[in-house]
DRENFIDREN-49385 format. One record per residue: x, y, z of N, C-alpha, C, O, CB in turn; residue in one letter. Coordinates in steps of 0.2 Angstrom, whole numbers, plus 2048, in hexadecimal, padded with zeros to 3 digits. Glycine has a CB too. Layout:
BEGIN
XYZXYZXYZXYZXYZa;...
This chain:
BEGIN
6A69756846AB9786816B097267C6B096C67D6AE97B687m;6B49756776B79726726BE96F6756C29736766B897866Dy;6BE9686756C29646756C696166F6C395D66C6C0961677s;6CD96266D6D296166B6D19596686D095566D6D696466Fp;6D39566626D494F6636D994E6646DE9516626D394C65Fp;6D99476696DF9466696E59456646E494565E6DE94266Bs;6EC9456676F29436616F293B65C6F493A6576FA941666c;6EC9376636ED92F65E6E893065A6E892B6556EB927662a;6E29356596DB9356576DC9396506D993864B6D493865Cg;6E293E6516E494264C6E893E6476E793F6416E694764Ev;6ED93B64A6F19376456EC9316416EE92F63C6F793364An;6E792E6436E59286416E192B63A6DF9286356E2924649f;6E093263D6DA9366376DF9366316DE93462C6D7940638a;6E793A6336E993B62E6ED93662A6EF9376246EB940630m;6ED92F62E6F092962B6EB92A6246ED92B61E6F092162Fn;6E592A6266DF92961F6E192F61B6E392E6156D692A622k;6E193461C6E393C6186E89396116E793860B6EB94461Ei;6EC9376186F49366126F492F60E6F892E6096FC936618n;6EF92B60F6F092560B6EC9266046EE9235FF6ED91E60El;6E592C6046E192D6006E49335FA6E29345F46DB92E604l;6E89375FE6EB93B5F96F19385F56F29385F06EE9415FCf;6F39335FA6F992E5F56F69295F06F99275EC6FE9285F9k;6EF9275F16EB9245EC6EA9285E66EB9265E06E69235EFa;6E692E5EA6E49345E46EC9345DF6EB9345D96E193E5E9f;6F19335E26F49355DD6F592E5D66F592F5CF6FC9395E0l;6F69295DA6F69245D56F19245D26F29215CC6F691F5D7l;6EB9265D36E49245D06E49285C96E19265C36DC9275D5l;6E792E5CA6E79345C56EA9305C06E792E5BB6EA93C5C7a;6F192E5C26F392B5BC6F19245B76F29225B16F992B5BFi;6ED9225BC6EA91A5B86E491D5B66E09195B36E99125BDy;6E29255B86DC9235B36DC9275AE6D79275AA6D59255B6c;6E39295AD6E592E5A66E69295A36E592A59D6EA9325A6s;6E89235A56EC91D5A06E691A59D6E59195976F19175A4a;6E19185A26DB91659E6D791859B6D49145976D99145A1s;6D591F59B6D39215956D59245916D192758D6CF924595l;6DC92558F6DE9255886DE91E5826DD9185846E692658Aa;6E092157D6E191C5786DA91F5766D59235796E2914579g;6DB91C56E6D591D5696CF91956A6CF91456E6D891D562p;6CB9195676C59135666C59105606C391155B6BE916567n;6CA9085626C990455C6C390155A6BE90155E6CD90055Bf;6C49005536BC8FC5516C18F35506C78F15526B68FF547k;6BB8F054E6BC8E85506C18E754A6C48E154B6B58E3550k;6C38EA5446CA8E75416D08E85446D18ED5466CA8E953Ce;6D58E25426DB8E15466DE8E85436DD8EB53E6DF8DA544r;6E28EA54A6E78EF5496EE8ED54C6EF8EA5516E58F654Dv;6F28F15466F98ED54A6FD8F454E6FB8FA54E7008E8542k;7028F05517068F455470B8F95527108F854F7088F0557l;70990055570F90655271690255071A8FE55471090C55Ap;71790454A71E90254772490354D7288FE54E721908542s;72390855172990A55672A90755B72F90855F729911558f;72690355D7268FE5617298F65617268F255D7208FD563v;72E8F65657348F05647308E85667308E556C73C8F1569k;72E8E75607298DF5607308DC5657358DD5647298DA555i;72F8D856A7328D256F72F8CA56C7298C956B7308D3578c;7328C656D72E8BE56B72F8BA5737338BB5787348B8562r;72A8B65727278B357972C8AE57972B8AB57E7208AF57Br;72F8AD5767348A557673B8A757873F8A357A7358A256Dn;73D8AE5787448B15767468AF57F7438B15847438BB574d;74C8AB57F74F8AD58774E8B158A74A8B158E7568AE589p;7518B75877528BE58A74C8C258874D8C858675A8C2588n;7468BF5887408C45887408C858C7408CD58973A8C1588l;7408C95947418CE5997468D35967448D85987428CC5A0d;74A8D259274F8D859074E8DA58B7508E05897568D8590v;74B8D85867478D957E7428DF5847428E55837418CF579c;73F8DC5887368E15897398E758B7378EC58972F8DE590a;73F8E65917418ED5937448F058F7438F65907468EC598r;7468EF58A74A8F35857448F85817438FE58174E8EE580k;7408F057F73A8F357B7348FA5817318FF57F7348EB579s;7358F75857318FE58A73590558A73490B5897318FC593l;73B90258B73F90B58B74090E58774191458774590C58Cl;74090957F74190E57B73A91257873991657374590D576a;73691057C72F91557C72E91C57E72891F57D72B91357Fl;73491F58273392158973492858373392E58673991D590k;73592957F73793157B72F93157772E93657373F931573d;72A92D57872592C57571F92F57A71A932578724925573f;72192E58071D93058571D93658771793758A71E92D58Al;72193D58671D94458671594458171094758372494A582d;71594257C71394557870B93D57B70594057B719946570y;70C93757C70793357D70992C57770E92C5736FF93857Cg;7039275777039215736FD9205746FC91E57970691B573i;6F99225706F29215716F191A56E6EC9175706EF92756Dp;6F691756A6F59105676F590B56D6F290556E6FA90F562e;6F990D5716FC9085796F790B57F6F890A58570690A57Dl;6F191057C6ED9145826F19165876F091558D6E8910585f;6F891A5856FD92058C6FB9265896FD92758370991F58Ci;6F992A58C6F993058C6FF93558F7049335936F393158Fp;6FE93958B70693B58B708940592704943595708941583p;70E93F59571093E59B71394259D7169415A371293A59Di;71594959A71994F59B71495659A71695959572094E595t;70F95759D70C9545A270694E5A270394D59D70A9595A7p;70694A5A86FF9465A76F994B5A96F894E5AE6FE93F5ADl;6F694B5A56F19515A76E994C5A86E69485A56F095859Fv;6E894F5AF6E194A5B06DA94F5B06DB9545B46E19465B8v;6D594F5AE6D09535AE6CD9545B56CD9595B86CA94F5A9p;6CC94F5B76C694E5BE6CA9485C26CD9445BF6BB94C5BBe;6C99485C96C79435CE6C49435D46C69475D86CB9415CFi;6BF9405D66BB9415D96BF93C5E06C29365DE6B493F5D6r;6C093E5E66C39385EC6BE9395F26BE93F5F36CB93A5EFm;6BB9375F56B69365F96B89305FF6BB92A5FE6AF9335F5d;6B79326056B792E60A6B392E6116B49336146BE92E60Cq;6B092A6136A892B6166A992861C6A592A6206A1928612d;6AD92361E6AE9206246B59216286BB9236266AD918623s;6B191F6306B79216336B99276346B492B6336BD91E630g;6C09296386C092F63A6C29346346C293A6366C492F640a;6C29336306C193A62A6BC9396256BD9346216C893C626v;6B893F6246B49406206B594561B6B594B61D6B0940623y;6B69446146B79476106B594660A6B39406086BC946610l;6B394B6056B194B5FE6B49505FB6B39555FD6AB94C5FCh;6B894D5F56BD9545F26BA9515E86B794D5E56CB9535F6s;6BD9575E76BE9585DF6C395A5DE6C595E5E16BA95D5DBi;6C89565D96CF9595D66CE95C5CF6CB9575CB6D69525D6f;6CE9605CC6CE9615C56D59645C26D99675C56C99655C4k;6D59635BB6DA9665B76E19655BC6E59695BD6D896F5B6n;6E29605BE6E895B5C06EE95B5BB6EC9595B66E69545C0i;6F395D5BB6FA95D5B87009585BD7029595C36FB9655B7t;7039545B870594F5BE70F94F5B971194C5B46FE9455BEi;7119525BD7189535B871D94E5BC71D94D5C271C95D5B9n;72194C5B87279455BD72993F5BA72E93B5BA7239415C5g;72193F5B67219375B57249335AE72392E5AC7199365B6l;7289385AB72B9375A77359355A873A9335A572993D5A3d;7359385AF7399345B173A92E5B473C92F5BA73A9365B4d;73A9295B27359235B573A91E5B573C91D5AF72F9205B0f;73E91A5BC73F9165B973F90D5B873A90C5BB7429195BAt;7419095B673E9025B27418FE5B77478FD5B67408FF5A8l;73D8FC5BE7418F85C67418F05C17468EC5C073B8F95D0n;73D8EF5BF73B8E95BE7388E75B87328EA5B77378E85C3e;7398E35B47328E15AF7348DB5AE7398D95AD7318E55A8l;72E8D65AE7308CE5AB7298CA5A97258C95AD7338CA5B1h;7298C85A57248C45A17258BE59E7298BC59A7218C859Ci;71F8BA5A271F8B15A171B8B059E7158B359F71D8AC5A7d;71B8AD5977158AE5927138A859470D8A75927168AF58Bp;7178A259871389D59770F89D59C70A89959B715897597e;70E8A15A370C8A25AA7078A85A87018A95AA7128A35B0k;70A8AC5A47038B25A17038B75A76FE8B85AA6F98AF5A0m;7088B85A870D8BC5B070D8C35AC70D8C15A77178B85B2r;70E8C95AC7118CC5AC7138D15B270F8D35B670F8CE5A8f;7198D25B371C8D85B87208DE5B87258DE5B671F8D55BCt;71D8E35BA71E8E95BA7208EC5C071D8EC5C571A8EC5B8l;7288F05C072A8F25C672B8FA5C372D8FB5BD7318EE5CAg;72A8FF5C772B9065C472D90A5C972B9075CF72590A5C0m;7319115C87339145CF73291C5CB73391D5C573C9105D3g;7319215CE7329295CB73392A5D273092A5D772A92D5C6v;73992D5D073C9325D573893A5DA73993B5E07419345D1p;73693C5D77319405D872C9435D472E9435CE7329445D9k;7259445D77209465D071D94D5D471F94D5DA71893F5CEi;71C9515D27189585D47129595D27129575CC71B95D5D1a;70B95A5D37069595D27029615D47039645D97039535D5m;6FE9645CD6FB9695D06F59685CD6F59655C86FD9705CEd;6EE96B5D26E996A5D06E49705D26E59745D66E79655D1a;6DD96F5D06D89745D46D596F5D86D59695D76D39785CFk;6D29725DC6CE96D5E36CA9705E56C99765E46D296B5EAy;6C496C5EA6C096F5ED6BD9685F16BC9625EF6BB9735E8v;6BE96D5F86BE9655FC6BB9676046BC96C6076C89615FDl;6B79626056B396460D6B295E60E6B095A60B6AD96860Dk;6B395E6176B295A61A6B59596226B795E6246B2955616g;6B69536246B695662B6BD95062C6BD94A62A6AE955632k;6C49536316C894E6356C694E63C6C69536406CF950633i;6C494963E6C19466456BB94A6456B69496426C794664Dm;6BC9506486B795564C6B895C6486B496064A6B9957654m;6BD95C6436C19626426BE96263A6C095E6366C9962643m;6BB9686386B99696306BE96C62B6C197162C6B296E62Fp;6BF9686276C496A6226BF96B61B6BB9686186CB963622l;6C19726196BE9746136C197960F6C497D6126B9976614m;6C297A6076C297F6076C397D5FB6C39785F86C898260Dg;6C49835F96C69825F16CA9875EE6C998D5EE6C09835EDe;6D09845EB6D49865E76D89845E56D797E5E36D698A5E9g;6E19855E46E59815E26E997E5E76EA9805ED6EA9845DDd;6EA9765E46EC9715E76F39705E56F396F5DF6E896B5E6f;6FA96F5E96FF96C5E67019675EB7009675F17049715E5k;7059625E670895D5EB71095B5E671095C5E07029555EDa;7149595EC71B9555EA71A94F5ED71694F5F27229585EBn;71E94A5E871E9425EA7279405E972B9425E571993E5E3f;72893A5ED72F9395EC72F9345ED72B9315F173493C5EFt;73492F5E87359295EA72F9255E872F9205EC7379295F0d;72B9255E37249215E272691A5DE72991A5D971F9255DEv;7249165E07279105DF71F90C5DE71B90C5E272C90D5E4e;71E90A5D77189055D67198FE5D371D8FD5CE7139095D1l;7178FA5D67178F25D47118EF5D170B8EF5D37178EE5DBn;7128EB5CC70B8EB5C770B8E35C570F8E15C170B8F05BFt;7088DE5C87078D85C67018D55C16FC8D35C37088D45CBl;7028D55B86FA8D15B56FD8CC5B47028CA5B26F58D55AEi;6F78C95B66F48C05B46F08BF5AE6EB8C25AD6EE8BD5BAt;6F38BD5AA6EC8BC5A36EC8B55A26EF8B15A66EE8C159Aa;6E98B459B6E78AD5996E48B05926E18B55916E28A859Fe;6E68A958E6E68A95886DF8A95876DC8A758B6EA8A5585r;6DC8AB5806D78A957C6D58AA5776D68B05766D38AB57Dy;6D08A75706D08A856C6CA8AE56A6C58AF56E6D28A3568k;6CB8B25646C78B75616C68B855A6CC8BA5596C88BD563k;6C38B85566C48BB5506C88B754E6CD8BA54A6C58C154Eh;6C98B154F6CD8AB54C6D68AB5506DB8A754F6CC8AC541g;6D58B15536DE8B25566DE8B255E6D98B35616E28BC553r;6E58AF5606E48AF5696E58B656A6E98B95686EB8AB56Ev;6E18B756F6E28BF5766E48BC57B6E38B657C6DA8C4579f;6E88C15806E78C05846E08C45886DC8C95856ED8C0587a;6DF8BF5906DA8C45926DD8C559A6E18C159D6D28C0591k;6DB8C959D6DD8CA5A56DB8C75A96D58C75AA6DB8CF5A8v;6DF8C45AC6DB8BE5B16DA8C45BA6D58C45BD6E38B55B2k;6E08C65BB6E28C95C06E68CD5C16EB8CB5BF6E38C65C4d;6E68D55C46EC8DA5C46ED8DD5CE6E88DF5D26E98E25BCv;6F28DB5CE6F58DC5D76FA8E35D56FE8E35D06FB8D35DCk;6F78E85D96FC8EE5D86FD8EF5E06F98EF5E56F88F55D4v;7058F05E17088F35E870A8F95E670B8F95E070E8F05ECe;70B8FF5EB70D9055EB7129065F07129035F570790A5ECy;71590C5EF71990E5F671B9165F371D9175EE7219085FAt;71B9195F771B9235F67209235FD71F92160371192A5F7l;7269275FA72892A60172493260371F93360673092C600g;72A93760372993C60672194160171F9405FB731940607k;71F94460571794660271794C60571794B60B710940603t;71995260371695860270F95B5FE70F95B5F871A95B5FFe;70A95E60370496060070296860370496A6096FE95A602l;6FE96C6006FC9726006F79745FC6F79745F67009755FFh;6F29756006EB9785FE6EB97F6006EB9816066E5975601f;6EA9835FA6EA98B5FB6E398C5FE6E09875FF6EB9905F4s;6DF9906006DA9945FF6D398E6056CC98E6056DA9945F6n;6D898A60A6D49896106CD98A6146CC9906136D6989613l;6CC9896156C898C61C6C49936186C299861C6CF98E622f;6C29926116BD99A6106C49A16106C39A66136B699C618n;6CB99D60C6D19A260E6D49A66146D79AB6156D09A6609g;6D19A261A6D69A36216DE9A06206DF99A6206D399E628d;6E29A46206E89A561E6EC99F6246F099B6226EA9AD61Fe;6EA9A162B6EC99E62F6EA9996326EF9966366EC9A1632a;6E39976326E19916316E598B62C6E798662E6DC99262Fl;6E498E6236E598A6216ED9876206EE98261F6E298C61Cg;6F298D6236F99896216FB9856286FF98062870098F620e;6F698862F6F49816326F697C6326FA9786356F0980630r;6EF97A62C6EC97262B6F29726246F496C6246E2970629m;6F49756216F997061C70097062070496B61E6FC974614n;70297362570897162770696A62C70B96762E70C97662Bm;7009696306FD9646336FE95D62D70095862E6F5966636f;6FC9606296FC9586247039576217049516206F795861Dl;70795B62070E95961C70F95762570D951625714961616n;71295862B71395663071194F63171594C63471195A634e;70C94B62E70A94762F70B94362A70693E62A705947632n;71094462471094061F71193962070E93461E71594261Aw;71693862471793162471292C62A71392662B720931626d;70C93162C70C92A63070592862C70092A62B70C92A639s;70892062A70591D62570191862770491662C70891B621l;6FB9146276F89116286F490B6236F090E61F6F591562Bs;6F49046236F48FF6206EB90061E6E98FD6196F78FA623d;6E89046236E09006236DD90361B6D89016196DA90262Ce;6E19086186DD90A6106E290660C6E09066076DC91460Dl;6E790360D6EA9016086E88FD6036E98FC5FD6F090060Br;6E58FA6066E28F26006DC8F45FD6DA8F05F96E08EA606p;6D88F95FE6D58FB5FB6D49005F46D19015EF6D28FC600l;6DA9035F76DA9085F26E29045EC6E39065E76DC9135F7m;6E68FF5EF6E88FB5E96E68F75E66E98F45E26ED8F85EAe;6DF8F45E76DB8F35E36D78F75DF6D48F75D96D78F05E5r;6D78FD5E36D39015DD6D79045D86D49065D36CF9075E0s;6DE9045D96E39065D46E38FE5CF6E28FD5C96ED9095D8i;6E38FA5D26E28F15CE6DF8F15C96E18EF5C46DF8EB5D1a;6D78F45CA6D38F65C56D38FB5C06D18FA5BA6CF8F75C8e;6D68FF5C26D79055BC6DF8FF5B76DF8FD5B26DC9115C0l;6E28FE5BA6E88FC5B56E58F85B16E68F85AB6EE8F85B7v;6E18F45B46DD8EC5B26D98F05AB6D98EE5A56D78E75B9r;6D58F75AC6D38F95A66D58FB5A16D28FA59C6D08FD5A5a;6DC8FE5A26E18FF59E6E48FA59A6E48FA5936E69015A1s;6E58F659E6E98EF59B6E38EA5936E48E858E6E98E85A4t;6DD8EB5986D88E75946D78E958B6D68E65866D18E9598v;6D88F258E6D68F55866DC8F25816DA8EF57C6D78FF585k;6E38F25846E78EF5826E68E857D6E68E65776EB8EE586i;6E58E55836E48DA5806DE8DC57D6DB8D657D6E38D2587f;6DB8DF57C6D38DE5796D78E35716D68E056C6CB8E357Fd;6DA8E95716DC8E956B6E08E65686DE8E55626DC8ED569t;6E68E55696EC8DE5676ED8D85696EF8D756F6F28DF568y;6ED8D35656EB8CC5656F38C956A6F88CD5696E98C955Cs;6F38C356D6F98C45717008C256B7068C456C6F88BE577f;6FC8BE5657038BD5617058C655E70A8C755B7018B755Ad;7028CA55F7038D055D7088D256270F8D35616FB8D555Dd;7048D356770A8D656D70F8D156F7148D35727078D9574l;70F8CA56F7168C75707178C256E7168BD5717198C5575l;7178C15657178BC56171D8B85637218BB5657188BD55Bp;71D8B15627218AD5637278AD55F72C8A956171E8A9563e;
């Protein structure tokens, strides 16, 4: 006879699912950023004329950098390929695969045609540049993000099968992302460049609402029950997967930052 899993076991499984979908949101954002931008050749490339240049000896460097970043807001709708920033209204990601093979959750999923709205309403919570120590700190917040995608999902939660193929919708509130980039100077082609040494990322997300259409081959009763179950357990957080996810996101941030640092010299980005 089938015995349903215990509440403790179900909560443990849902912790993992919730973190996976939160990580999926952030990975979608960073995957697009890391893929954006032109394929520059080795010749010297100048920063776009609309980018406000700040000088590293300026005692009000952080104030200048903040104004420079916020001045780019109007350009973000269309993207800034010179800075490897894709259009963000909406942000479109062709595909992301997300797999979990260990523990109480076994899932294999593909999300395609991912559309993310709300990123243009970001708030710059913190921006600090230390040219001597080559440390760059950025904190951003977004009040609400809406996501739509096509999904294919197959796996198990505890002993319960979970599968479906259809439309995926999600809403995330109070998204906070803090990034610390540490770099070092080096010379290339007779000029001083910056090289990424380390990237650390920390994130928090508020309320999460998820909905999968056509779960269990279109069984509406089972599908709605599972969607309700997912949303009722959105706040059952666990730290088990957080270090892994933050390291994965940090690698995507690193890839995007390396493109900028390889394209523009340190004196171009932050002259004396």
